[in-house]
Backbone bond lengths (Angstrom), bond angles and torsions (degrees), N, CA, C in turn:
res aa  C-N    CA-C-N  psi(-1)  N-CA   C-N-CA  omega(-1)  CA-C   N-CA-C  phi
1 M - - - 1.448 - - 1.528 110.68 -
2 R 1.337 115.57 -39.55 1.462 120.19 -179.49 1.526 111.07 -62.46
3 T 1.325 116.58 -38.18 1.459 121.78 178.83 1.530 110.53 -65.13
4 V 1.319 117.13 -40.06 1.463 121.36 179.19 1.523 110.22 -63.43
5 V 1.336 116.51 -44.06 1.465 120.86 179.16 1.530 110.26 -63.73
6 R 1.329 116.52 -42.83 1.462 120.63 179.57 1.529 110.58 -62.94
7 L 1.339 117.25 -44.02 1.462 120.76 178.50 1.530 111.45 -64.37
8 A 1.324 116.49 -40.71 1.465 120.25 177.93 1.526 110.36 -63.73
9 G 1.328 117.11 -40.93 1.467 121.25 177.69 1.512 111.50 -62.92
10 R 1.328 116.82 -42.85 1.469 120.60 178.03 1.521 111.15 -64.73
11 G 1.332 115.45 -40.89 1.465 119.23 178.61 1.517 111.58 -63.76
12 L 1.330 116.32 -42.49 1.463 120.99 177.84 1.526 110.77 -63.84
13 A 1.333 116.38 -44.69 1.465 120.45 178.55 1.522 111.08 -61.48
14 A 1.316 117.33 -42.39 1.464 120.97 178.64 1.528 110.84 -63.96
15 A 1.326 117.07 -39.39 1.466 120.63 178.68 1.524 110.89 -65.59
16 V 1.333 116.81 -42.52 1.479 120.65 178.92 1.519 110.00 -62.78
17 V 1.315 117.56 -45.80 1.467 120.97 179.77 1.528 110.27 -63.16
18 T 1.320 117.31 -41.46 1.465 120.73 -179.96 1.522 111.36 -64.34
19 V 1.320 117.49 -47.39 1.472 121.12 -179.62 1.525 110.50 -64.68
20 A 1.333 116.99 -45.21 1.466 120.00 179.92 1.530 110.64 -64.50
21 G 1.307 116.69 -40.04 1.461 120.10 177.91 1.516 111.88 -64.06
22 A 1.322 116.60 -41.72 1.470 120.21 177.85 1.528 110.35 -64.37
23 A 1.335 116.91 -40.33 1.469 120.54 178.58 1.522 110.64 -63.09
24 L 1.332 116.85 -42.66 1.462 119.72 177.24 1.526 111.02 -64.42
25 L 1.311 116.64 -39.19 1.461 120.61 179.63 1.521 111.04 -61.21
26 V 1.337 117.22 -52.17 1.465 119.62 -175.53 1.527 113.01 -79.46
27 G 1.333 117.36 -22.13 1.451 119.66 -177.08 1.510 115.15 -97.95
28 V 1.333 117.44 -22.21 1.463 119.82 -175.70 1.530 111.92 -125.39
29 L 1.325 116.94 -57.78 1.462 120.07 -172.14 1.525 113.86 -70.35
30 L 1.317 117.02 -51.34 1.464 120.41 -177.66 1.535 112.24 -59.45
31 P 1.342 118.93 -47.91 1.474 118.10 177.24 1.528 112.59 -59.18
32 R 1.323 117.16 -41.70 1.459 120.54 -178.77 1.530 111.47 -63.14
33 L 1.316 116.25 -43.66 1.461 120.50 -179.81 1.527 112.05 -65.97
34 A 1.332 116.57 -31.35 1.465 120.97 -177.25 1.525 112.98 -92.48
35 G 1.331 117.78 0.95 1.459 120.36 -178.99 1.519 112.72 75.86
36 A 1.315 116.96 19.13 1.462 122.14 -179.04 1.532 109.95 -94.59
37 T 1.330 115.53 169.40 1.454 121.55 179.40 1.522 109.50 -127.83
38 P 1.334 117.63 128.92 1.464 119.94 175.82 1.535 110.54 -87.52
39 Y 1.327 116.24 138.95 1.462 122.69 176.98 1.530 108.10 -129.22
40 A 1.321 116.18 137.52 1.460 120.78 174.83 1.522 108.61 -83.18
41 V 1.324 117.37 131.20 1.469 121.85 178.77 1.528 107.98 -79.36
42 A 1.347 115.77 120.71 1.466 120.61 -173.43 1.527 113.62 -104.90
43 T 1.334 117.57 -13.68 1.466 119.66 -179.36 1.519 109.76 -129.62
44 G 1.313 115.89 169.34 1.464 121.22 -179.75 1.512 113.87 -95.33
45 S 1.330 117.98 16.53 1.466 120.27 -175.38 1.528 114.02 -65.10
46 M 1.324 117.77 -19.87 1.469 120.56 179.74 1.522 113.01 -109.54
47 A 1.327 116.61 11.78 1.472 120.13 178.51 1.522 109.26 -66.50
48 P 1.296 118.21 145.27 1.462 128.67 3.93 1.526 114.00 -89.10
49 A 1.335 118.52 -3.93 1.467 119.78 -178.21 1.524 111.79 -61.60
50 L 1.336 116.58 -41.99 1.464 122.33 178.28 1.524 108.18 -132.37
51 D 1.313 116.32 100.48 1.459 120.60 179.71 1.529 110.57 -80.53
52 I 1.325 115.56 160.49 1.458 120.85 175.41 1.522 108.34 -55.09
53 G 1.333 115.81 134.20 1.458 120.87 179.03 1.510 114.55 92.31
54 A 1.331 117.50 -5.31 1.470 119.44 176.27 1.529 108.95 -73.81
55 L 1.305 115.99 158.20 1.455 121.33 173.39 1.519 106.68 -105.69
56 A 1.340 115.98 114.77 1.466 121.44 178.86 1.527 107.74 -96.66
57 V 1.317 116.85 121.86 1.458 121.66 179.55 1.528 107.32 -102.33
58 V 1.330 114.90 122.14 1.461 122.38 -170.61 1.523 109.84 -117.50
59 R 1.348 115.66 131.20 1.466 121.18 176.92 1.513 110.14 -105.27
60 P 1.335 117.11 138.37 1.465 119.31 175.75 1.527 110.14 -64.08
61 V 1.326 115.90 142.51 1.465 121.40 177.95 1.521 109.35 -140.49
62 D 1.299 115.35 162.15 1.457 121.11 172.72 1.519 107.70 -73.29
63 A 1.320 117.03 129.75 1.466 121.17 -177.52 1.528 112.09 -57.54
64 A 1.321 117.42 -26.57 1.467 120.59 179.82 1.529 111.83 -66.73
65 S 1.335 117.35 -21.02 1.465 120.14 -178.30 1.529 112.83 -89.71
66 I 1.335 117.84 -5.66 1.465 121.28 -178.77 1.517 109.45 -80.92
67 S 1.338 115.04 133.80 1.460 119.30 179.87 1.528 110.59 -135.75
68 T 1.311 115.35 172.65 1.459 121.33 178.81 1.531 109.69 -56.04
69 G 1.325 115.44 133.85 1.459 121.33 -179.18 1.515 113.54 101.73
70 D 1.336 118.04 -22.12 1.464 120.99 178.40 1.525 109.92 -69.40
71 V 1.312 116.62 148.10 1.462 122.12 174.11 1.523 106.78 -99.59
72 V 1.338 116.47 121.19 1.455 121.94 -176.94 1.522 110.79 -117.86
73 T 1.321 114.92 149.04 1.465 121.32 170.08 1.516 105.76 -107.62
74 Y 1.332 115.27 130.94 1.462 120.33 -175.05 1.518 110.33 -142.11
75 Q 1.340 114.39 155.49 1.460 120.54 175.77 1.523 108.52 -72.62
76 L 1.332 116.07 134.93 1.463 119.27 177.63 1.520 110.51 -65.83
77 R 1.315 116.40 -37.38 1.465 123.10 174.05 1.518 106.53 -130.06
78 S 1.301 116.23 131.41 1.463 121.01 -177.78 1.526 110.89 -53.79
79 G 1.326 116.05 130.55 1.455 121.73 178.73 1.516 114.59 84.90
80 R 1.307 118.81 -3.96 1.468 122.82 -179.55 1.531 109.68 -102.05
81 P 1.333 118.70 153.13 1.462 120.35 -175.76 1.528 115.22 -76.59
82 E 1.341 118.80 -20.27 1.463 120.56 -177.03 1.525 110.11 -67.88
83 V 1.335 115.44 132.37 1.458 120.51 -177.99 1.522 110.94 -128.34
84 A 1.317 114.61 162.84 1.465 122.70 172.53 1.523 106.94 -133.77
85 T 1.314 115.56 155.54 1.461 121.39 176.65 1.518 107.37 -124.67
86 H 1.327 115.88 112.02 1.469 122.02 -179.18 1.522 110.04 -138.72
87 R 1.318 115.31 166.89 1.456 122.23 179.73 1.531 110.22 -86.56
88 V 1.320 116.14 141.28 1.466 121.36 175.96 1.527 107.90 -78.02
89 V 1.355 116.37 123.09 1.466 121.20 179.13 1.523 111.68 -113.09
90 G 1.328 115.13 -3.71 1.453 119.09 177.29 1.521 110.56 -166.40
91 V 1.338 116.40 150.38 1.457 122.37 179.60 1.518 107.71 -126.16
92 G 1.335 115.63 135.70 1.460 120.14 179.68 1.514 110.82 -139.25
93 T 1.329 114.62 -173.20 1.460 121.25 179.71 1.520 108.76 -139.76
94 T 1.332 116.13 139.46 1.459 120.13 175.94 1.521 109.07 -78.58
95 V 1.332 116.07 170.32 1.468 121.18 177.33 1.523 109.88 -59.10
96 G 1.339 116.58 -32.80 1.464 121.14 179.98 1.526 113.84 -80.08
97 G 1.327 117.84 -2.84 1.461 121.08 177.22 1.516 115.19 96.05
98 D 1.328 118.08 1.23 1.466 120.36 178.23 1.528 110.11 -79.64
99 R 1.339 115.37 143.26 1.467 119.88 177.82 1.526 109.94 -75.20
100 T 1.314 115.42 143.74 1.463 122.06 172.47 1.520 108.01 -128.32
101 F 1.320 114.89 158.59 1.458 120.28 -177.02 1.515 109.31 -130.59
102 V 1.322 115.41 133.62 1.457 121.29 171.19 1.517 105.31 -91.74
103 T 1.332 116.25 125.62 1.455 120.76 -176.24 1.518 110.42 -118.97
104 Q 1.326 114.22 159.39 1.460 120.29 178.58 1.521 108.52 -158.67
105 G 1.321 115.92 135.70 1.453 120.04 173.74 1.517 109.25 -70.44
106 D 1.318 117.93 143.35 1.464 121.69 -179.46 1.520 112.00 -58.55
107 A 1.338 117.33 -31.22 1.462 121.10 -178.69 1.529 112.35 -89.58
108 N 1.317 117.14 -2.92 1.466 121.20 -179.06 1.525 110.15 -93.07
109 S 1.324 116.07 146.10 1.469 120.13 -177.46 1.520 113.20 -86.99
110 V 1.325 117.93 -15.24 1.470 121.47 -179.12 1.526 109.85 -133.81
111 P 1.329 117.11 155.78 1.469 120.07 176.71 1.533 111.34 -64.82
112 D 1.324 115.82 161.65 1.468 121.59 176.85 1.532 109.32 -63.56
113 D 1.338 115.96 152.22 1.464 121.88 -175.39 1.523 113.91 -62.73
114 E 1.320 116.57 -43.77 1.466 121.23 -174.23 1.523 111.41 -107.40
115 P 1.321 118.09 140.42 1.466 119.27 173.54 1.532 109.69 -69.46
116 V 1.310 115.81 152.51 1.460 121.99 178.92 1.525 107.49 -96.96
117 H 1.329 116.70 127.50 1.464 121.51 178.01 1.525 108.78 -88.00
118 E 1.319 116.03 150.32 1.459 120.03 -174.86 1.529 112.67 -56.79
119 V 1.320 119.05 -29.42 1.461 122.01 179.29 1.537 111.41 -67.23
120 Q 1.321 117.40 -21.91 1.464 121.80 -179.90 1.524 112.68 -82.97
121 V 1.313 117.78 -19.26 1.469 122.01 -174.22 1.524 110.74 -72.27
122 R 1.330 116.10 126.19 1.471 122.90 177.16 1.517 110.28 -92.11
123 G 1.336 117.65 -25.37 1.456 120.59 179.30 1.511 111.65 155.75
124 T 1.338 114.92 -176.46 1.462 120.84 178.16 1.528 109.44 -109.85
125 L 1.318 114.83 156.90 1.458 120.76 -179.36 1.524 109.94 -64.87
126 W 1.326 116.14 125.43 1.457 122.02 176.82 1.521 108.51 -93.35
127 Y 1.321 116.86 -54.89 1.460 121.69 174.90 1.522 108.85 -157.86
128 A 1.313 116.22 166.51 1.463 121.61 178.92 1.522 109.13 -134.90
129 V 1.332 116.16 147.48 1.459 122.23 178.43 1.528 107.57 -123.16
130 P 1.335 117.34 114.72 1.467 119.57 -179.96 1.530 111.58 -57.58
131 L 1.315 116.15 141.83 1.470 126.08 173.94 1.522 115.59 69.97
132 L 1.308 119.43 -19.39 1.468 120.80 -176.57 1.524 111.82 -68.19
133 G 1.324 117.40 -21.81 1.458 120.73 177.08 1.517 112.65 -65.14
134 H 1.332 117.49 -28.23 1.463 120.55 176.66 1.529 109.93 -60.31
135 V 1.315 116.55 -42.72 1.461 121.22 178.75 1.521 109.65 -66.07
136 S 1.320 116.35 -42.90 1.454 121.37 -179.78 1.524 111.68 -63.47
137 S 1.314 117.39 -32.20 1.462 121.67 -178.16 1.524 112.96 -73.18
138 L 1.319 118.09 -13.93 1.461 120.62 -178.88 1.522 112.19 -61.97
139 A 1.296 116.38 -28.71 1.460 120.83 179.34 1.521 108.22 -139.08
140 S 1.321 115.53 160.54 1.459 118.21 178.88 1.524 109.98 -136.37
141 G 1.336 115.78 158.05 1.457 122.18 175.93 1.516 112.60 58.71
142 Q 1.340 116.02 -131.84 1.456 121.46 -178.14 1.519 111.02 -64.92
143 Q 1.335 116.93 -31.05 1.462 119.78 177.99 1.519 110.02 -61.85
144 R 1.343 116.85 -39.83 1.458 120.82 -179.76 1.519 110.24 -60.37
145 E 1.343 116.78 -43.09 1.459 119.86 179.61 1.520 110.49 -64.42
146 A 1.330 116.98 -41.70 1.463 120.60 179.98 1.527 110.61 -64.97
147 V 1.332 117.04 -42.93 1.462 121.04 179.29 1.530 109.56 -64.58
148 G 1.321 117.09 -45.16 1.470 120.94 179.34 1.516 111.93 -61.42
149 T 1.322 116.60 -43.28 1.460 120.83 178.79 1.524 110.56 -64.68
150 A 1.330 116.46 -44.81 1.469 120.43 179.68 1.525 110.74 -61.84
151 L 1.343 116.97 -42.21 1.466 120.15 178.13 1.523 111.18 -63.30
152 A 1.329 116.30 -43.73 1.462 119.85 -179.51 1.524 110.83 -62.28
153 V 1.334 116.91 -46.58 1.465 120.78 179.55 1.529 110.15 -63.37
154 G 1.327 116.24 -43.28 1.462 120.63 179.37 1.517 112.30 -61.60
155 L 1.328 116.50 -44.54 1.464 119.83 -179.98 1.522 112.01 -66.94
156 L 1.325 116.19 -41.00 1.461 118.95 177.64 1.526 110.99 -64.74
157 G 1.334 116.38 -40.65 1.458 120.52 176.95 1.516 111.58 -62.31
158 Y 1.324 116.12 -43.32 1.464 120.87 179.44 1.529 110.28 -64.36
159 A 1.322 116.83 -42.69 1.464 120.38 177.99 1.529 110.01 -61.72
160 G 1.334 116.60 -42.26 1.466 120.42 177.52 1.515 111.96 -61.73
161 L 1.329 116.45 -41.29 1.463 121.67 177.52 1.527 110.80 -60.91
162 L 1.327 116.65 -42.97 1.469 119.95 178.38 1.522 111.45 -62.31
163 V 1.332 115.72 -41.33 1.464 119.40 179.76 1.531 110.28 -64.53
164 I 1.328 116.82 -44.86 1.473 120.83 -179.91 1.523 110.55 -61.26
165 R 1.335 116.70 -44.49 1.456 120.26 178.60 1.528 111.76 -60.85
166 E 1.320 115.80 -41.48 1.466 119.85 -179.11 1.527 110.48 -66.39
167 V 1.331 117.06 -42.08 1.466 120.90 178.71 1.524 110.09 -61.97
168 R 1.317 116.73 -45.19 1.470 120.79 178.70 1.526 111.65 -62.49
169 A 1.333 115.92 -42.52 1.475 120.16 179.91 1.520 110.38 -63.40
170 R 1.310 117.49 -39.90 1.475 120.06 180.00 1.536 111.05 -69.27
171 R 1.333 116.35 -39.42 1.472 119.32 177.61 1.525 110.49 -63.88
172 K 1.320 115.15 -43.14 1.464 120.34 -179.82 1.532 109.85 -64.38
173 G 1.330 116.93 -41.83 1.460 121.43 179.47 1.513 112.14 -67.64
174 G 1.351 117.68 -32.87 1.444 122.44 -178.99 1.509 113.03 -73.47
175 E 1.351 116.29 -26.22 1.471 120.39 -178.75 1.520 111.65 -80.98
176 A 1.328 117.45 -23.56 1.464 120.30 -174.42 1.497 112.87 -74.58
């Protein structure tokens, strides 16, 4: 019975490490390597495509490549950190020749009040991971990087500990 419990514990630990590692990969490492930015979804305006708590990973793009139907993340006010992620429902041009975008949340019945100027666009949605935004929201800015790094180091250390324990257990079992 003790062996069964030990094996179940190891299996559970391996599953936790695997899931946490995959979450770190898709939520932290992959976006960083690709030059993308992860954003936690804070409202239900894009439900069901992006539910509250999802992690939306956004890649920078040339504004000329954005078209109707694309999901874009943009600054609510140019130069300010607050952003929204909505679908483009129309494309226009200012008198000066700059592109503008009419946006609307999938769950909203009307388009957003103000057009989005190309300078406000941070990028288009690359992929989203349900619920992972809740974890991302626990910290912000430099704290988020520190928390992510600490989690990655902790998980790798824990995985290493499991491997060392397993190697020792097998050596001990082989000598008996």
